KOLGU-282140 format. One record per atom (N, C-alpha, C, O, CB): atom name; x, y, z; residue number from 1. Coordinates in steps of 0.001 Angstrom, whole numbers. Glycine has a CB too. Example, Ala and Ser with C-alpha at 12.3 -4.5 7.8 and 13.67 -1.06 7.14 Angstrom:
N,13190,-5690,7800,1 .
CA,12300,-4500,7800,1 .
C,13200,-3300,7800,1 .
O,14236,-3319,8465,1 .
CB,11308,-4473,9046,1 .
N,12850,-2250,7080,2 .
CA,13670,-1060,7140,2 .
C,12900,30,7870,2 .
O,13409,1138,8039,2 .
CB,14084,-598,5725,2 .
END
This chain:
N,1059,-1248,119,1 .
CA,-46,473,-98,1 .
C,951,1546,115,1 .
O,599,2717,-21,1 .
CB,-1561,859,1354,1 .
N,2289,1212,469,2 .
CA,2751,2153,398,2 .
C,4126,2151,673,2 .
O,4578,1690,1720,2 .
CB,2118,2820,964,2 .
N,4957,2747,-400,3 .
CA,6502,2603,-834,3 .
C,7279,3890,-279,3 .
O,6952,4984,-742,3 .
CB,6681,2521,-2604,3 .
N,8087,3834,494,4 .
CA,8984,4764,477,4 .
C,10215,4786,162,4 .
O,10898,3781,358,4 .
CB,8998,5129,1294,4 .
N,10966,6365,-599,5 .
CA,11905,6764,-1442,5 .
C,12312,8081,-117,5 .
O,11504,8909,306,5 .
CB,11265,7202,-3263,5 .
N,13462,7968,227,6 .
CA,14820,9016,546,6 .
C,15588,9780,-557,6 .
O,16522,9426,-1277,6 .
CB,15992,8183,1188,6 .
N,14885,10964,-462,7 .
CA,16083,11858,-1831,7 .
C,16686,12783,-742,7 .
O,16074,13536,16,7 .
CB,15132,13108,-3529,7 .
N,17713,12612,-809,8 .
CA,18064,13977,312,8 .
C,17569,13901,1828,8 .
O,17350,12923,2543,8 .
CB,17277,15427,-248,8 .
N,17464,15300,2075,9 .
CA,16318,15197,3335,9 .
C,15060,14794,3131,9 .
O,14309,14750,4107,9 .
CB,16039,16417,3966,9 .
N,14588,14428,1856,10 .
CA,13021,14811,1772,10 .
C,12589,13141,1633,10 .
O,13298,12308,1067,10 .
CB,12477,16038,177,10 .
N,11385,12881,2223,11 .
CA,10710,11779,2358,11 .
C,9833,11541,1144,11 .
O,8911,12355,1094,11 .
CB,10003,11828,3560,11 .
N,9849,10736,232,12 .
CA,8361,10302,-588,12 .
C,7646,9303,-149,12 .
O,8098,8271,348,12 .
CB,8490,9873,-1976,12 .
N,6526,9574,-315,13 .
CA,5407,8038,-11,13 .
C,4692,7922,-1383,13 .
O,4406,8822,-2173,13 .
CB,3909,8250,1469,13 .
N,4502,6757,-1456,14 .
CA,3960,6599,-2985,14 .
C,3009,5228,-2872,14 .
O,3412,4074,-2724,14 .
CB,5398,6369,-4261,14 .
N,1529,5728,-2995,15 .
CA,276,4934,-2100,15 .
C,475,4279,-3361,15 .
O,594,4959,-4380,15 .
CB,-1467,5653,-1480,15 .
N,528,2929,-3396,16 .
CA,587,1651,-4750,16 .
C,-1107,1292,-4628,16 .
O,-1412,391,-5410,16 .
CB,1912,-213,-4312,16 .
N,-2130,1750,-3904,17 .
CA,-3370,1106,-4322,17 .
C,-4419,1515,-4498,17 .
O,-4986,2340,-3781,17 .
CB,-3673,391,-3774,17 .
N,-4789,1080,-5340,18 .
CA,-6144,1672,-6432,18 .
C,-6814,2916,-5263,18 .
O,-6921,4133,-5414,18 .
CB,-7747,-14,-6932,18 .
N,-7179,2059,-4119,19 .
CA,-8162,2765,-3207,19 .
C,-7964,2729,-1990,19 .
O,-7630,1667,-1465,19 .
CB,-9346,2383,-3286,19 .
N,-8157,4125,-1098,20 .
CA,-7488,3867,418,20 .
C,-9523,4209,497,20 .
O,-10337,5063,143,20 .
CB,-5693,5363,1408,20 .
N,-9470,2860,1216,21 .
CA,-10905,3415,1537,21 .
C,-11412,2622,3037,21 .
O,-12521,2537,3565,21 .
CB,-12080,3001,82,21 .
N,-10133,2128,3414,22 .
CA,-10302,342,4562,22 .
C,-9435,1507,5634,22 .
O,-8460,2217,5386,22 .
CB,-8970,-1989,3847,22 .
N,-10342,1331,7037,23 .
CA,-9879,2476,8467,23 .
C,-8330,1505,8331,23 .
O,-7246,1994,8014,23 .
CB,-11171,2324,10648,23 .
N,-8487,579,8539,24 .
CA,-7521,-227,9354,24 .
C,-6412,-187,8492,24 .
O,-5322,-327,9046,24 .
CB,-7958,-1718,9739,24 .
N,-6418,-38,7334,25 .
CA,-5135,-51,6060,25 .
C,-4594,1409,6049,25 .
O,-3422,1736,5864,25 .
CB,-5783,-455,4246,25 .
N,-6256,2694,6409,26 .
CA,-5271,4137,5783,26 .
C,-4319,3958,7220,26 .
O,-3111,4181,7139,26 .
CB,-6370,6225,5555,26 .
N,-5066,3452,8826,27 .
CA,-4742,3672,9650,27 .
C,-2250,3156,9865,27 .
O,-1194,3631,10283,27 .
CB,-6182,2920,10419,27 .
N,-2802,2030,9233,28 .
CA,-1725,1531,9114,28 .
C,-591,1722,8224,28 .
O,484,1123,8217,28 .
CB,-1998,666,9077,28 .
N,-1085,2822,7346,29 .
CA,-194,3431,6645,29 .
C,124,4529,7092,29 .
O,1337,4696,7227,29 .
CB,-466,3546,5548,29 .
N,-653,5502,7428,30 .
CA,-540,6276,8288,30 .
C,413,6668,9677,30 .
O,797,7738,10149,30 .
CB,-1422,6118,8430,30 .
N,567,5370,10033,31 .
CA,873,5059,11068,31 .
C,2277,4812,10392,31 .
O,3002,5399,11195,31 .
CB,16,4049,11812,31 .
N,3028,4361,9516,32 .
CA,4506,4445,8866,32 .
C,5455,5822,8533,32 .
O,6639,6144,8637,32 .
CB,4328,3821,7539,32 .
N,3718,6641,7896,33 .
CA,4386,8184,7582,33 .
C,4516,8689,9211,33 .
O,5640,8998,9606,33 .
CB,3137,9445,6443,33 .
N,3627,8751,9937,34 .
CA,3693,9422,11194,34 .
C,5052,8913,12084,34 .
O,5722,9660,12798,34 .
CB,2275,9119,11978,34 .
N,5248,7745,11912,35 .
CA,6753,7098,12696,35 .
C,7998,7551,11801,35 .
O,9095,7420,12344,35 .
CB,6804,5131,12759,35 .
N,7977,8071,10491,36 .
CA,8815,8941,9974,36 .
C,9110,10133,10360,36 .
O,10198,10708,10361,36 .
CB,8577,9069,9041,36 .
N,7919,10532,10742,37 .
CA,8163,12038,11470,37 .
C,8792,12418,12734,37 .
O,9710,13150,13105,37 .
CB,7014,12602,11696,37 .
N,7745,11460,13358,38 .
CA,8024,11624,14603,38 .
C,9208,10727,14802,38 .
O,10105,11565,14894,38 .
CB,6872,11376,15461,38 .
N,9796,9526,14931,39 .
CA,10372,8761,15448,39 .
C,11699,8859,14531,39 .
O,12643,8241,15025,39 .
CB,9603,7566,15613,39 .
N,12023,9601,13113,40 .
CA,13126,9579,12496,40 .
C,13564,11097,12259,40 .
O,14597,11571,11785,40 .
CB,12967,8751,11294,40 .
N,12541,11616,12701,41 .
CA,12811,13351,12373,41 .
C,12937,13851,10537,41 .
O,13540,14841,10121,41 .
CB,14658,13802,13228,41 .
N,12036,12643,9543,42 .
CA,12020,13079,8691,42 .
C,10829,14159,8799,42 .
O,9900,13774,9509,42 .
CB,12092,12150,7856,42 .
N,10692,15332,8277,43 .
CA,9997,16363,8258,43 .
C,9777,16747,6927,43 .
O,8833,17417,6511,43 .
CB,10517,17278,8989,43 .
N,10669,16300,6316,44 .
CA,10004,17325,4552,44 .
C,9215,16104,3821,44 .
O,9832,15102,3460,44 .
CB,11745,18039,3002,44 .
N,8300,16198,3693,45 .
CA,7090,14963,2992,45 .
C,6790,15179,1349,45 .
O,6896,16285,818,45 .
CB,5294,15180,3851,45 .
N,6402,13965,626,46 .
CA,5990,14269,-360,46 .
C,5253,13132,-530,46 .
O,5814,12065,-778,46 .
CB,6837,14675,-1231,46 .
N,3657,13258,-394,47 .
CA,3031,12244,-497,47 .
C,2101,12037,-2034,47 .
O,1245,12810,-2466,47 .
CB,2282,12286,749,47 .
N,2745,10313,-2873,48 .
CA,2319,11118,-4276,48 .
C,881,9990,-4293,48 .
O,777,8840,-3867,48 .
CB,3785,11013,-6017,48 .
N,-207,10977,-5043,49 .
CA,-1044,9909,-4753,49 .
C,-1407,9027,-6934,49 .
O,-2485,8585,-7331,49 .
CB,-2828,10903,-3613,49 .
N,-449,9082,-7528,50 .
CA,-390,8523,-8839,50 .
C,-1077,7297,-9169,50 .
O,-1436,7112,-10332,50 .
CB,844,8333,-9139,50 .
N,-1345,6255,-8076,51 .
CA,-2421,5180,-8092,51 .
C,-3276,5083,-7679,51 .
O,-3933,4041,-7684,51 .
CB,-2311,4355,-7851,51 .
N,-3628,6225,-7115,52 .
CA,-4862,6319,-6000,52 .
C,-6336,7339,-6947,52 .
O,-6707,8481,-7218,52 .
CB,-4051,7460,-4201,52 .
N,-6617,6193,-7078,53 .
CA,-8514,6535,-7711,53 .
C,-9552,6953,-6818,53 .
O,-10467,7770,-6931,53 .
CB,-9363,5134,-8298,53 .
N,-9203,6233,-5957,54 .
CA,-10449,6597,-4784,54 .
C,-9591,6640,-3115,54 .
O,-8583,6026,-2765,54 .
CB,-11944,4982,-4807,54 .
N,-10525,7690,-2274,55 .
CA,-10300,7837,-756,55 .
C,-11412,8187,-127,55 .
O,-12440,8618,-650,55 .
CB,-9314,8797,-376,55 .
N,-11148,7951,1304,56 .
CA,-12037,8074,2043,56 .
C,-12132,9448,2725,56 .
O,-11131,10054,2344,56 .
CB,-11948,7089,2800,56 .
N,-12852,10244,3553,57 .
CA,-12698,11504,4210,57 .
C,-11800,11010,5231,57 .
O,-11034,11892,5618,57 .
CB,-14034,12233,4735,57 .
N,-11606,9611,5931,58 .
CA,-10762,10024,6925,58 .
C,-9275,9879,6710,58 .
O,-8401,9645,7545,58 .
CB,-11118,9371,8034,58 .
N,-9147,10133,4985,59 .
CA,-7836,10167,4829,59 .
C,-7279,11290,4714,59 .
O,-6090,11380,4408,59 .
CB,-7492,9543,3956,59 .
N,-8078,12377,4950,60 .
CA,-7858,13943,4784,60 .
C,-7915,14252,6366,60 .
O,-7221,15251,6559,60 .
CB,-9176,14862,3742,60 .
N,-8450,13801,7524,61 .
CA,-8047,13790,8818,61 .
C,-6980,13240,8433,61 .
O,-6237,14185,8166,61 .
CB,-8813,13187,9884,61 .
N,-6615,12598,8300,62 .
CA,-5171,11573,8486,62 .
C,-4179,12896,7984,62 .
O,-3320,13229,8801,62 .
CB,-5044,9745,7158,62 .
N,-4228,13474,7017,63 .
CA,-3394,13959,6263,63 .
C,-3508,15515,6594,63 .
O,-3139,16471,5911,63 .
CB,-3636,13504,4867,63 .
N,-3805,15503,7194,64 .
CA,-4432,17384,8342,64 .
C,-2853,16610,9216,64 .
O,-1686,16868,8920,64 .
CB,-7117,17494,9971,64 .
N,-3290,15741,10203,65 .
CA,-2313,15097,11361,65 .
C,-1276,15703,10969,65 .
O,-721,16719,11388,65 .
CB,-2057,13480,11497,65 .
N,-1011,14886,9983,66 .
CA,703,14637,9345,66 .
C,1055,16007,9159,66 .
O,2099,16389,9687,66 .
CB,950,13701,7664,66 .
N,247,16954,8386,67 .
CA,907,18006,7825,67 .
C,1155,19048,9296,67 .
O,2244,19620,9340,67 .
CB,-94,18686,6464,67 .
N,453,19219,10133,68 .
CA,337,19563,11693,68 .
C,1520,19015,12181,68 .
O,2073,19717,13027,68 .
CB,-965,18946,12515,68 .
N,2117,17878,11874,69 .
CA,3349,17517,12666,69 .
C,4865,18125,12008,69 .
O,5863,18646,12505,69 .
CB,3370,15810,12718,69 .
N,4465,17773,10709,70 .
CA,5587,18204,10169,70 .
C,5897,19911,10418,70 .
O,6927,20348,10933,70 .
CB,5457,17786,8690,70 .
N,4662,20802,9882,71 .
CA,4896,22249,10215,71 .
C,5097,22459,11597,71 .
O,5427,23611,11877,71 .
CB,3795,23107,9797,71 .
N,4964,21473,12774,72 .
CA,5528,21826,14699,72 .
C,6919,21572,14424,72 .
O,7733,21550,15347,72 .
CB,4869,20514,16310,72 .
N,7261,21373,13197,73 .
CA,8817,20746,13369,73 .
C,9472,21440,12661,73 .
O,10685,21243,12732,73 .
CB,9158,19307,12980,73 .
N,8953,22604,11624,74 .
CA,9824,23230,10711,74 .
C,10030,22721,9108,74 .
O,10892,23096,8313,74 .
CB,11064,23157,11393,74 .
N,8766,21578,8874,75 .
CA,8773,20574,7949,75 .
C,7823,21480,7456,75 .
O,7352,22524,7905,75 .
CB,8515,19000,8242,75 .
N,7612,20698,6203,76 .
CA,6200,20719,5121,76 .
C,6308,19484,4453,76 .
O,7269,18725,4325,76 .
CB,6126,22017,3851,76 .
N,4981,19413,3995,77 .
CA,4159,18153,3358,77 .
C,3143,18887,1822,77 .
O,2379,19784,1467,77 .
CB,2840,17398,4923,77 .
N,3770,17868,1459,78 .
CA,3004,18341,-134,78 .
C,2812,17112,-305,78 .
O,3395,16118,130,78 .
CB,3860,19174,-1548,78 .
N,1485,17330,-1334,79 .
CA,844,16138,-2563,79 .
C,1333,16398,-3616,79 .
O,1805,17469,-3997,79 .
CB,-703,16064,-2934,79 .
N,1214,15050,-4347,80 .
CA,1749,15452,-6065,80 .
C,1155,14369,-6559,80 .
O,1266,13375,-5841,80 .
CB,3574,15517,-6575,80 .
N,277,14167,-8026,81 .
CA,-67,13580,-8488,81 .
C,-1546,13251,-8186,81 .
O,-1888,12103,-7904,81 .
CB,730,12966,-8473,81 .
N,-2162,13980,-8232,82 .
CA,-3300,13595,-7292,82 .
C,-4677,13670,-8537,82 .
O,-4866,14780,-9035,82 .
CB,-3440,14916,-5726,82 .
N,-5150,13064,-8777,83 .
CA,-6288,12486,-9807,83 .
C,-7342,13603,-10216,83 .
O,-8122,13748,-9276,83 .
CB,-7172,11192,-9076,83 .
N,-7600,14311,-11110,84 .
CA,-8571,15277,-10891,84 .
C,-9903,15011,-10087,84 .
O,-10499,15812,-9367,84 .
CB,-8889,15684,-12103,84 .
N,-10235,13700,-10372,85 .
CA,-11738,13252,-9226,85 .
C,-11382,13498,-7827,85 .
O,-12256,13937,-7081,85 .
CB,-12254,11402,-9207,85 .
N,-9890,13210,-7262,86 .
CA,-10145,13651,-6221,86 .
C,-9514,14656,-5753,86 .
O,-8766,14400,-4810,86 .
CB,-10141,12907,-5571,86 .
N,-9590,16192,-6255,87 .
CA,-9119,17433,-5968,87 .
C,-10085,18151,-5196,87 .
O,-9857,19135,-4491,87 .
CB,-8768,18124,-7119,87 .
N,-11078,17637,-5366,88 .
CA,-12102,19025,-5092,88 .
C,-12271,18137,-3117,88 .
O,-12796,18712,-2163,88 .
CB,-14333,19143,-6671,88 .
N,-11663,16737,-3074,89 .
CA,-11513,16173,-1742,89 .
C,-10593,17000,-1032,89 .
O,-10531,17108,193,89 .
CB,-11050,14755,-1744,89 .
N,-9685,17737,-2116,90 .
CA,-8351,18576,-1034,90 .
C,-8612,19885,-810,90 .
O,-7925,20685,-174,90 .
CB,-6736,18682,-1686,90 .
N,-10014,20125,-1567,91 .
CA,-10527,22183,-1632,91 .
C,-11990,22028,-439,91 .
O,-13003,21343,-302,91 .
CB,-11453,23022,-4113,91 .
N,-11186,23290,311,92 .
CA,-11776,23350,1158,92 .
C,-12576,24636,867,92 .
O,-12418,24919,-320,92 .
CB,-11032,23183,2212,92 .
N,-13474,25633,1570,93 .
CA,-14351,26519,715,93 .
C,-14038,27583,50,93 .
O,-14864,28170,-648,93 .
CB,-15207,26942,1295,93 .
N,-12793,27970,184,94 .
CA,-12197,29128,-776,94 .
C,-10855,28691,-1472,94 .
O,-10321,29102,-2503,94 .
CB,-11870,30532,112,94 .
N,-10443,27610,-462,95 .
CA,-9317,26668,-1468,95 .
C,-8539,25833,-868,95 .
O,-8667,25244,205,95 .
CB,-8278,27436,-2242,95 .
N,-7494,25826,-1862,96 .
CA,-6685,24057,-1758,96 .
C,-6715,23832,-211,96 .
O,-6819,24866,449,96 .
CB,-4627,23905,-2399,96 .
N,-6624,22383,635,97 .
CA,-6630,22366,1772,97 .
C,-4741,22047,2245,97 .
O,-4117,22070,3306,97 .
CB,-7862,21276,2141,97 .
N,-4315,21712,514,98 .
CA,-2908,21449,584,98 .
C,-2203,21688,-179,98 .
O,-2804,21717,-1253,98 .
CB,-2598,20517,731,98 .
N,-1038,21931,-313,99 .
CA,-53,21919,-1573,99 .
C,157,21023,-2650,99 .
O,1235,20441,-2776,99 .
CB,1045,21933,-1193,99 .
N,-964,20835,-3584,100 .
CA,-664,19633,-4381,100 .
C,119,20323,-6264,100 .
O,-262,21299,-6911,100 .
CB,-2556,18610,-4484,100 .
N,1041,19503,-6537,101 .
CA,1564,19516,-6834,101 .
C,1237,18801,-8630,101 .
O,602,17754,-8496,101 .
CB,2174,19307,-5817,101 .
N,1373,18955,-9376,102 .
CA,1648,18092,-10944,102 .
C,1846,16851,-10544,102 .
O,1073,15951,-10215,102 .
CB,3032,18519,-11953,102 .
N,3377,16960,-10643,103 .
CA,4217,16322,-10493,103 .
C,5262,15619,-9457,103 .
O,5425,16369,-8494,103 .
CB,4453,16755,-11013,103 .
N,6036,14394,-9345,104 .
CA,6850,14314,-8268,104 .
C,8290,15219,-8834,104 .
O,9093,15189,-7901,104 .
CB,7075,12608,-7847,104 .
N,8648,15690,-9552,105 .
CA,10131,16669,-10223,105 .
C,9494,17918,-9501,105 .
O,10288,18524,-8781,105 .
CB,10417,16925,-12436,105 .
N,8338,18368,-9553,106 .
CA,7739,19458,-8976,106 .
C,7780,19620,-7321,106 .
O,8252,20464,-6560,106 .
CB,6381,19397,-9460,106 .
N,7156,18567,-7182,107 .
CA,7149,18529,-5200,107 .
C,8532,18774,-4980,107 .
O,8881,19670,-4212,107 .
CB,6686,16775,-4223,107 .
N,9464,17963,-5667,108 .
CA,10625,17787,-5424,108 .
C,11674,19279,-5005,108 .
O,12545,19411,-4146,108 .
CB,10971,17015,-6630,108 .
N,11026,20424,-6217,109 .
CA,11558,21077,-6293,109 .
C,11494,22029,-5755,109 .
O,12372,22771,-6195,109 .
CB,11649,21097,-6946,109 .
N,10616,22756,-4579,110 .
CA,9455,22972,-3668,110 .
C,11001,22844,-2314,110 .
O,11637,23739,-1757,110 .
CB,7722,21428,-3776,110 .
N,11093,21503,-2235,111 .
CA,12505,21371,-1677,111 .
C,13986,21881,-1642,111 .
O,14757,21925,-683,111 .
CB,12674,20567,-1915,111 .
N,14202,22305,-3122,112 .
CA,15353,22270,-3621,112 .
C,15997,21765,-4149,112 .
O,17108,22155,-4508,112 .
CB,15796,22356,-3293,112 .
N,15174,20082,-4495,113 .
CA,15974,19436,-4675,113 .
C,15732,18920,-6271,113 .
O,14551,18648,-6489,113 .
CB,16012,18580,-3582,113 .
N,16515,18763,-7264,114 .
CA,16479,18439,-8567,114 .
C,16685,17263,-9007,114 .
O,17803,16793,-8792,114 .
CB,17157,19057,-9133,114 .
N,15762,16497,-9693,115 .
CA,16621,14946,-9874,115 .
C,16486,14746,-11515,115 .
O,15652,15153,-12324,115 .
CB,15720,13336,-8869,115 .
N,17795,13862,-11651,116 .
CA,17236,13888,-13215,116 .
C,16705,12928,-13931,116 .
O,16574,11741,-13633,116 .
CB,18091,14172,-14037,116 .
N,16259,13755,-15350,117 .
CA,15164,12654,-15859,117 .
C,15437,11411,-15890,117 .
O,14594,10602,-16277,117 .
CB,14743,12801,-17100,117 .
END
């Protein structure tokens, strides 16, 4: 359900499941993300949603929690490759709730990391 890669001081989590709907699975996935932030001090995160087509609102709460933890330690969490049908889920009344980038390389540039093509 989740693949992790560290590039310099940035941690990328790539969701491999098409659906993020099961509460137990979502908790397990975000336990791994939280462990990286809290246990390993990895506070620059990219969450790549390229494989995800469906998600539950429970994911939004987990994302808000992770963002709060990263920001509390001076870090940042961004999302990338979010399918158009999911982007509405990440939108609040007047703006996007999260920073969403078109691609992983674009998200990496936020952290001043360039990856060769």
